[in-house]
PyMOL Python script that loads the backbone (N, CA, C, O; Angstrom):
from pymol import cmd

cmd.read_pdbstr("""\
ATOM      1  N   MET A   1       0.813  -1.313  -0.009  1.00  0.00           N
ATOM      2  CA  MET A   1      -0.029   0.040   0.046  1.00  0.00           C
ATOM      3  C   MET A   1       0.789   1.226  -0.004  1.00  0.00           C
ATOM      4  O   MET A   1       1.868   1.228   0.588  1.00  0.00           O
ATOM      5  N   ASP A   2       0.412   2.184  -0.613  1.00  0.00           N
ATOM      6  CA  ASP A   2       1.274   3.469  -0.659  1.00  0.00           C
ATOM      7  C   ASP A   2       0.829   4.368   0.402  1.00  0.00           C
ATOM      8  O   ASP A   2      -0.302   4.333   0.887  1.00  0.00           O
ATOM      9  N   GLU A   3       1.841   5.249   0.779  1.00  0.00           N
ATOM     10  CA  GLU A   3       1.586   6.107   1.824  1.00  0.00           C
ATOM     11  C   GLU A   3       0.530   7.107   1.826  1.00  0.00           C
ATOM     12  O   GLU A   3      -0.013   7.499   2.860  1.00  0.00           O
ATOM     13  N   GLU A   4       0.230   7.536   0.597  1.00  0.00           N
ATOM     14  CA  GLU A   4      -1.016   8.511   0.416  1.00  0.00           C
ATOM     15  C   GLU A   4      -2.304   7.729   0.725  1.00  0.00           C
ATOM     16  O   GLU A   4      -3.183   8.258   1.405  1.00  0.00           O
ATOM     17  N   PHE A   5      -2.437   6.458   0.234  1.00  0.00           N
ATOM     18  CA  PHE A   5      -3.682   5.822   0.595  1.00  0.00           C
ATOM     19  C   PHE A   5      -3.710   5.562   2.066  1.00  0.00           C
ATOM     20  O   PHE A   5      -4.832   5.610   2.570  1.00  0.00           O
ATOM     21  N   LEU A   6      -2.648   5.280   2.902  1.00  0.00           N
ATOM     22  CA  LEU A   6      -2.824   4.934   4.224  1.00  0.00           C
ATOM     23  C   LEU A   6      -3.257   6.174   4.966  1.00  0.00           C
ATOM     24  O   LEU A   6      -4.124   6.136   5.840  1.00  0.00           O
ATOM     25  N   LYS A   7      -2.643   7.255   4.602  1.00  0.00           N
ATOM     26  CA  LYS A   7      -3.012   8.688   5.219  1.00  0.00           C
ATOM     27  C   LYS A   7      -4.548   8.941   4.892  1.00  0.00           C
ATOM     28  O   LYS A   7      -5.279   9.362   5.789  1.00  0.00           O
ATOM     29  N   ALA A   8      -5.018   8.702   3.685  1.00  0.00           N
ATOM     30  CA  ALA A   8      -6.410   9.058   3.418  1.00  0.00           C
ATOM     31  C   ALA A   8      -7.257   7.964   4.310  1.00  0.00           C
ATOM     32  O   ALA A   8      -8.252   8.341   4.928  1.00  0.00           O
ATOM     33  N   PHE A   9      -6.889   6.803   4.344  1.00  0.00           N
ATOM     34  CA  PHE A   9      -7.607   5.874   5.201  1.00  0.00           C
ATOM     35  C   PHE A   9      -7.756   6.303   6.593  1.00  0.00           C
ATOM     36  O   PHE A   9      -8.874   6.401   7.100  1.00  0.00           O
ATOM     37  N   ALA A  10      -6.684   6.561   7.229  1.00  0.00           N
ATOM     38  CA  ALA A  10      -6.507   7.074   8.593  1.00  0.00           C
ATOM     39  C   ALA A  10      -7.382   8.193   8.727  1.00  0.00           C
ATOM     40  O   ALA A  10      -8.089   8.231   9.733  1.00  0.00           O
ATOM     41  N   GLU A  11      -7.458   9.138   7.862  1.00  0.00           N
ATOM     42  CA  GLU A  11      -8.335  10.272   8.059  1.00  0.00           C
ATOM     43  C   GLU A  11      -9.754   9.909   7.907  1.00  0.00           C
ATOM     44  O   GLU A  11     -10.565  10.510   8.613  1.00  0.00           O
ATOM     45  N   VAL A  12     -10.172   8.997   7.073  1.00  0.00           N
ATOM     46  CA  VAL A  12     -11.564   8.755   7.064  1.00  0.00           C
ATOM     47  C   VAL A  12     -12.001   7.829   8.372  1.00  0.00           C
ATOM     48  O   VAL A  12     -13.150   7.917   8.804  1.00  0.00           O
ATOM     49  N   VAL A  13     -11.147   7.044   8.909  1.00  0.00           N
ATOM     50  CA  VAL A  13     -11.404   6.416  10.175  1.00  0.00           C
ATOM     51  C   VAL A  13     -11.493   7.396  11.256  1.00  0.00           C
ATOM     52  O   VAL A  13     -12.367   7.274  12.114  1.00  0.00           O
ATOM     53  N   ARG A  14     -10.606   8.418  11.279  1.00  0.00           N
ATOM     54  CA  ARG A  14     -10.648   9.410  12.345  1.00  0.00           C
ATOM     55  C   ARG A  14     -11.875  10.240  12.175  1.00  0.00           C
ATOM     56  O   ARG A  14     -12.439  10.507  13.236  1.00  0.00           O
ATOM     57  N   GLU A  15     -12.365  10.664  11.196  1.00  0.00           N
ATOM     58  CA  GLU A  15     -13.531  11.511  11.040  1.00  0.00           C
ATOM     59  C   GLU A  15     -14.766  10.580  11.440  1.00  0.00           C
ATOM     60  O   GLU A  15     -15.677  11.128  12.060  1.00  0.00           O
ATOM     61  N   GLN A  16     -14.877   9.247  11.146  1.00  0.00           N
ATOM     62  CA  GLN A  16     -16.031   8.676  11.648  1.00  0.00           C
ATOM     63  C   GLN A  16     -16.022   8.314  12.960  1.00  0.00           C
ATOM     64  O   GLN A  16     -17.082   8.200  13.577  1.00  0.00           O
ATOM     65  N   VAL A  17     -14.750   8.078  13.568  1.00  0.00           N
ATOM     66  CA  VAL A  17     -14.681   7.947  15.069  1.00  0.00           C
ATOM     67  C   VAL A  17     -15.138   9.140  15.893  1.00  0.00           C
ATOM     68  O   VAL A  17     -15.812   8.937  16.903  1.00  0.00           O
ATOM     69  N   VAL A  18     -14.768  10.522  15.474  1.00  0.00           N
ATOM     70  CA  VAL A  18     -15.125  11.744  15.987  1.00  0.00           C
ATOM     71  C   VAL A  18     -16.569  11.716  16.008  1.00  0.00           C
ATOM     72  O   VAL A  18     -17.132  12.137  17.019  1.00  0.00           O
ATOM     73  N   CYS A  19     -17.256  11.276  15.029  1.00  0.00           N
ATOM     74  CA  CYS A  19     -18.641  11.310  14.857  1.00  0.00           C
ATOM     75  C   CYS A  19     -19.470  10.084  15.642  1.00  0.00           C
ATOM     76  O   CYS A  19     -20.694   9.960  15.668  1.00  0.00           O
ATOM     77  N   LYS A  20     -18.579   9.296  16.211  1.00  0.00           N
ATOM     78  CA  LYS A  20     -19.087   8.220  17.124  1.00  0.00           C
ATOM     79  C   LYS A  20     -19.811   6.968  16.187  1.00  0.00           C
ATOM     80  O   LYS A  20     -20.606   6.113  16.578  1.00  0.00           O
ATOM     81  N   ASN A  21     -19.313   7.149  14.970  1.00  0.00           N
ATOM     82  CA  ASN A  21     -19.899   5.961  14.109  1.00  0.00           C
ATOM     83  C   ASN A  21     -18.979   4.700  14.328  1.00  0.00           C
ATOM     84  O   ASN A  21     -17.832   4.803  14.762  1.00  0.00           O
ATOM     85  N   LYS A  22     -19.495   3.655  14.037  1.00  0.00           N
ATOM     86  CA  LYS A  22     -18.809   2.210  13.948  1.00  0.00           C
ATOM     87  C   LYS A  22     -18.180   2.007  12.664  1.00  0.00           C
ATOM     88  O   LYS A  22     -18.884   2.318  11.703  1.00  0.00           O
ATOM     89  N   ILE A  23     -17.093   1.586  12.428  1.00  0.00           N
ATOM     90  CA  ILE A  23     -16.516   1.357  11.322  1.00  0.00           C
ATOM     91  C   ILE A  23     -16.146  -0.166  11.042  1.00  0.00           C
ATOM     92  O   ILE A  23     -15.261  -0.689  11.720  1.00  0.00           O
ATOM     93  N   GLU A  24     -16.740  -0.808  10.158  1.00  0.00           N
ATOM     94  CA  GLU A  24     -16.442  -2.258   9.969  1.00  0.00           C
ATOM     95  C   GLU A  24     -15.675  -2.354   8.604  1.00  0.00           C
ATOM     96  O   GLU A  24     -16.091  -1.865   7.554  1.00  0.00           O
ATOM     97  N   ILE A  25     -14.540  -3.023   8.749  1.00  0.00           N
ATOM     98  CA  ILE A  25     -13.680  -3.208   7.561  1.00  0.00           C
ATOM     99  C   ILE A  25     -13.690  -4.841   7.238  1.00  0.00           C
ATOM    100  O   ILE A  25     -13.361  -5.632   8.122  1.00  0.00           O
ATOM    101  N   ASP A  26     -14.058  -5.258   6.018  1.00  0.00           N
ATOM    102  CA  ASP A  26     -14.158  -6.681   5.910  1.00  0.00           C
ATOM    103  C   ASP A  26     -12.686  -7.263   5.939  1.00  0.00           C
ATOM    104  O   ASP A  26     -11.735  -6.692   5.405  1.00  0.00           O
ATOM    105  N   GLY A  27     -12.612  -8.378   6.573  1.00  0.00           N
ATOM    106  CA  GLY A  27     -11.300  -9.002   6.663  1.00  0.00           C
ATOM    107  C   GLY A  27     -10.424  -8.498   7.726  1.00  0.00           C
ATOM    108  O   GLY A  27      -9.423  -9.152   8.021  1.00  0.00           O
ATOM    109  N   ILE A  28     -10.713  -7.341   8.364  1.00  0.00           N
ATOM    110  CA  ILE A  28      -9.842  -6.807   9.338  1.00  0.00           C
ATOM    111  C   ILE A  28     -10.500  -6.756  10.713  1.00  0.00           C
ATOM    112  O   ILE A  28      -9.984  -7.318  11.678  1.00  0.00           O
ATOM    113  N   GLY A  29     -11.753  -6.012  10.802  1.00  0.00           N
ATOM    114  CA  GLY A  29     -12.487  -5.945  12.044  1.00  0.00           C
ATOM    115  C   GLY A  29     -13.181  -4.716  12.116  1.00  0.00           C
ATOM    116  O   GLY A  29     -13.306  -4.011  11.115  1.00  0.00           O
ATOM    117  N   SER A  30     -13.657  -4.390  13.251  1.00  0.00           N
ATOM    118  CA  SER A  30     -14.502  -3.175  13.597  1.00  0.00           C
ATOM    119  C   SER A  30     -13.839  -2.250  14.692  1.00  0.00           C
ATOM    120  O   SER A  30     -13.269  -2.671  15.699  1.00  0.00           O
ATOM    121  N   PHE A  31     -14.008  -0.851  14.324  1.00  0.00           N
ATOM    122  CA  PHE A  31     -13.656   0.163  15.130  1.00  0.00           C
ATOM    123  C   PHE A  31     -14.842   0.732  15.869  1.00  0.00           C
ATOM    124  O   PHE A  31     -15.786   0.828  15.085  1.00  0.00           O
ATOM    125  N   TYR A  32     -15.145   1.139  17.064  1.00  0.00           N
ATOM    126  CA  TYR A  32     -16.184   1.693  17.574  1.00  0.00           C
ATOM    127  C   TYR A  32     -15.496   2.568  18.787  1.00  0.00           C
ATOM    128  O   TYR A  32     -14.351   2.487  19.230  1.00  0.00           O
ATOM    129  N   VAL A  33     -16.578   3.429  19.174  1.00  0.00           N
ATOM    130  CA  VAL A  33     -16.355   4.442  20.388  1.00  0.00           C
ATOM    131  C   VAL A  33     -17.145   3.887  21.561  1.00  0.00           C
ATOM    132  O   VAL A  33     -18.353   3.682  21.445  1.00  0.00           O
ATOM    133  N   GLU A  34     -16.469   3.632  22.721  1.00  0.00           N
ATOM    134  CA  GLU A  34     -17.169   3.209  23.988  1.00  0.00           C
ATOM    135  C   GLU A  34     -16.989   4.350  24.991  1.00  0.00           C
ATOM    136  O   GLU A  34     -15.872   4.803  25.241  1.00  0.00           O
ATOM    137  N   HIS A  35     -18.199   4.843  25.605  1.00  0.00           N
ATOM    138  CA  HIS A  35     -18.051   5.774  26.522  1.00  0.00           C
ATOM    139  C   HIS A  35     -17.666   5.207  27.852  1.00  0.00           C
ATOM    140  O   HIS A  35     -18.131   4.131  28.227  1.00  0.00           O
ATOM    141  N   GLN A  36     -16.827   5.904  28.575  1.00  0.00           N
ATOM    142  CA  GLN A  36     -16.417   5.498  30.012  1.00  0.00           C
ATOM    143  C   GLN A  36     -16.985   6.573  30.904  1.00  0.00           C
ATOM    144  O   GLN A  36     -16.726   7.757  30.690  1.00  0.00           O
ATOM    145  N   LYS A  37     -17.766   6.174  31.915  1.00  0.00           N
ATOM    146  CA  LYS A  37     -18.278   7.076  32.903  1.00  0.00           C
ATOM    147  C   LYS A  37     -17.275   7.636  33.830  1.00  0.00           C
ATOM    148  O   LYS A  37     -16.170   7.103  33.936  1.00  0.00           O
ATOM    149  N   GLN A  38     -17.596   8.661  34.492  1.00  0.00           N
ATOM    150  CA  GLN A  38     -16.780   9.263  35.577  1.00  0.00           C
ATOM    151  C   GLN A  38     -16.669   8.217  36.691  1.00  0.00           C
ATOM    152  O   GLN A  38     -17.647   7.522  36.966  1.00  0.00           O
ATOM    153  N   PHE A  39     -15.509   8.086  37.336  1.00  0.00           N
ATOM    154  CA  PHE A  39     -15.394   7.101  38.511  1.00  0.00           C
ATOM    155  C   PHE A  39     -14.293   7.715  39.523  1.00  0.00           C
ATOM    156  O   PHE A  39     -13.546   8.652  39.241  1.00  0.00           O
ATOM    157  N   GLN A  40     -14.325   7.055  40.690  1.00  0.00           N
ATOM    158  CA  GLN A  40     -13.394   7.420  41.741  1.00  0.00           C
ATOM    159  C   GLN A  40     -12.150   6.399  41.618  1.00  0.00           C
ATOM    160  O   GLN A  40     -12.308   5.196  41.406  1.00  0.00           O
ATOM    161  N   LYS A  41     -11.059   6.938  41.754  1.00  0.00           N
ATOM    162  CA  LYS A  41      -9.870   6.258  41.969  1.00  0.00           C
ATOM    163  C   LYS A  41      -9.250   6.441  43.224  1.00  0.00           C
ATOM    164  O   LYS A  41      -9.011   7.597  43.576  1.00  0.00           O
ATOM    165  N   GLN A  42      -8.922   5.411  44.026  1.00  0.00           N
ATOM    166  CA  GLN A  42      -8.274   5.573  45.331  1.00  0.00           C
ATOM    167  C   GLN A  42      -6.870   4.974  45.139  1.00  0.00           C
ATOM    168  O   GLN A  42      -6.650   3.906  44.566  1.00  0.00           O
ATOM    169  N   TYR A  43      -5.888   5.835  45.717  1.00  0.00           N
ATOM    170  CA  TYR A  43      -4.512   5.392  45.657  1.00  0.00           C
ATOM    171  C   TYR A  43      -4.197   4.737  46.799  1.00  0.00           C
ATOM    172  O   TYR A  43      -5.018   4.741  47.717  1.00  0.00           O
ATOM    173  N   ASP A  44      -2.939   4.052  46.941  1.00  0.00           N
ATOM    174  CA  ASP A  44      -2.605   3.387  48.145  1.00  0.00           C
ATOM    175  C   ASP A  44      -2.364   4.429  49.249  1.00  0.00           C
ATOM    176  O   ASP A  44      -2.521   3.951  50.373  1.00  0.00           O
ATOM    177  N   ASN A  45      -2.048   5.630  49.224  1.00  0.00           N
ATOM    178  CA  ASN A  45      -1.875   6.445  50.182  1.00  0.00           C
ATOM    179  C   ASN A  45      -3.259   6.987  50.771  1.00  0.00           C
ATOM    180  O   ASN A  45      -3.239   7.746  51.740  1.00  0.00           O
ATOM    181  N   GLY A  46      -4.453   6.595  50.184  1.00  0.00           N
ATOM    182  CA  GLY A  46      -5.705   6.861  50.622  1.00  0.00           C
ATOM    183  C   GLY A  46      -6.200   8.109  49.930  1.00  0.00           C
ATOM    184  O   GLY A  46      -7.262   8.574  50.342  1.00  0.00           O
ATOM    185  N   ARG A  47      -5.604   8.691  48.975  1.00  0.00           N
ATOM    186  CA  ARG A  47      -6.044   9.775  48.259  1.00  0.00           C
ATOM    187  C   ARG A  47      -7.034   9.427  47.245  1.00  0.00           C
ATOM    188  O   ARG A  47      -6.700   8.587  46.410  1.00  0.00           O
ATOM    189  N   VAL A  48      -8.178   9.931  47.187  1.00  0.00           N
ATOM    190  CA  VAL A  48      -9.320   9.717  46.367  1.00  0.00           C
ATOM    191  C   VAL A  48      -9.297  10.873  45.131  1.00  0.00           C
ATOM    192  O   VAL A  48      -9.153  12.059  45.426  1.00  0.00           O
ATOM    193  N   VAL A  49      -9.413  10.543  44.063  1.00  0.00           N
ATOM    194  CA  VAL A  49      -9.402  11.325  42.818  1.00  0.00           C
ATOM    195  C   VAL A  49     -10.671  10.971  41.886  1.00  0.00           C
ATOM    196  O   VAL A  49     -11.015   9.796  41.755  1.00  0.00           O
ATOM    197  N   MET A  50     -11.299  11.931  41.298  1.00  0.00           N
ATOM    198  CA  MET A  50     -12.420  11.698  40.412  1.00  0.00           C
ATOM    199  C   MET A  50     -11.811  11.710  39.032  1.00  0.00           C
ATOM    200  O   MET A  50     -11.275  12.711  38.557  1.00  0.00           O
ATOM    201  N   MET A  51     -11.909  10.654  38.463  1.00  0.00           N
ATOM    202  CA  MET A  51     -11.547  10.541  37.050  1.00  0.00           C
ATOM    203  C   MET A  51     -12.550  10.915  36.123  1.00  0.00           C
ATOM    204  O   MET A  51     -13.672  10.433  36.277  1.00  0.00           O
ATOM    205  N   PRO A  52     -12.315  11.753  35.115  1.00  0.00           N
ATOM    206  CA  PRO A  52     -13.372  12.315  34.342  1.00  0.00           C
ATOM    207  C   PRO A  52     -13.872  11.252  33.291  1.00  0.00           C
ATOM    208  O   PRO A  52     -13.181  10.291  32.954  1.00  0.00           O
ATOM    209  N   PRO A  53     -14.981  11.478  32.863  1.00  0.00           N
ATOM    210  CA  PRO A  53     -15.683  10.520  31.760  1.00  0.00           C
ATOM    211  C   PRO A  53     -14.837  10.802  30.525  1.00  0.00           C
ATOM    212  O   PRO A  53     -14.323  11.900  30.306  1.00  0.00           O
ATOM    213  N   LYS A  54     -14.730   9.774  29.761  1.00  0.00           N
ATOM    214  CA  LYS A  54     -13.960   9.810  28.357  1.00  0.00           C
ATOM    215  C   LYS A  54     -14.607   8.730  27.356  1.00  0.00           C
ATOM    216  O   LYS A  54     -15.341   7.813  27.724  1.00  0.00           O
ATOM    217  N   ASP A  55     -14.194   9.000  25.966  1.00  0.00           N
ATOM    218  CA  ASP A  55     -14.622   8.152  25.090  1.00  0.00           C
ATOM    219  C   ASP A  55     -13.358   7.418  24.752  1.00  0.00           C
ATOM    220  O   ASP A  55     -12.281   8.013  24.781  1.00  0.00           O
ATOM    221  N   GLU A  56     -13.454   6.018  24.398  1.00  0.00           N
ATOM    222  CA  GLU A  56     -12.144   5.268  24.231  1.00  0.00           C
ATOM    223  C   GLU A  56     -12.525   4.707  22.712  1.00  0.00           C
ATOM    224  O   GLU A  56     -13.700   4.571  22.370  1.00  0.00           O
ATOM    225  N   ILE A  57     -11.553   4.438  21.952  1.00  0.00           N
ATOM    226  CA  ILE A  57     -11.653   3.879  20.766  1.00  0.00           C
ATOM    227  C   ILE A  57     -11.294   2.270  21.137  1.00  0.00           C
ATOM    228  O   ILE A  57     -10.277   1.909  21.728  1.00  0.00           O
ATOM    229  N   ARG A  58     -12.349   1.413  20.659  1.00  0.00           N
ATOM    230  CA  ARG A  58     -12.166   0.003  20.756  1.00  0.00           C
ATOM    231  C   ARG A  58     -12.027  -0.675  19.351  1.00  0.00           C
ATOM    232  O   ARG A  58     -12.655  -0.279  18.369  1.00  0.00           O
ATOM    233  N   PHE A  59     -11.185  -1.695  19.334  1.00  0.00           N
ATOM    234  CA  PHE A  59     -11.232  -2.543  18.021  1.00  0.00           C
ATOM    235  C   PHE A  59     -11.616  -3.983  18.405  1.00  0.00           C
ATOM    236  O   PHE A  59     -11.193  -4.481  19.449  1.00  0.00           O
ATOM    237  N   ILE A  60     -12.445  -4.670  17.530  1.00  0.00           N
ATOM    238  CA  ILE A  60     -12.624  -6.107  17.622  1.00  0.00           C
ATOM    239  C   ILE A  60     -12.026  -6.665  16.271  1.00  0.00           C
ATOM    240  O   ILE A  60     -12.418  -6.260  15.177  1.00  0.00           O
ATOM    241  N   PRO A  61     -11.174  -7.500  16.408  1.00  0.00           N
ATOM    242  CA  PRO A  61     -10.712  -8.169  15.123  1.00  0.00           C
ATOM    243  C   PRO A  61     -11.594  -9.186  14.602  1.00  0.00           C
ATOM    244  O   PRO A  61     -12.197  -9.973  15.331  1.00  0.00           O
ATOM    245  N   GLU A  62     -11.674  -9.171  13.277  1.00  0.00           N
ATOM    246  CA  GLU A  62     -12.626 -10.269  12.617  1.00  0.00           C
ATOM    247  C   GLU A  62     -11.989 -11.647  12.842  1.00  0.00           C
ATOM    248  O   GLU A  62     -10.770 -11.809  12.785  1.00  0.00           O
ATOM    249  N   GLU A  63     -12.803 -12.570  13.083  1.00  0.00           N
ATOM    250  CA  GLU A  63     -12.481 -13.864  13.357  1.00  0.00           C
ATOM    251  C   GLU A  63     -12.617 -14.791  12.046  1.00  0.00           C
ATOM    252  O   GLU A  63     -12.363 -15.994  12.112  1.00  0.00           O
TER     253      GLU A  63
END
""", "prot")
cmd.dss("prot")
cmd.show_as("cartoon", "prot")
cmd.util.cbc("prot")
cmd.orient("prot")
């Protein structure tokens, strides 16, 4: 594959992920966005920190 194609492909995937669309690629797998809720994290020293909500990109390979 040439570099120009890979850049264009990455840009299309990036645009779709930003729109929170699921991307399915035959023979490779699926990309999708999963929302993580806010949660509390407690450290060993007892300090408690609120972790902000975030969106994570997930990948499921095709079997």
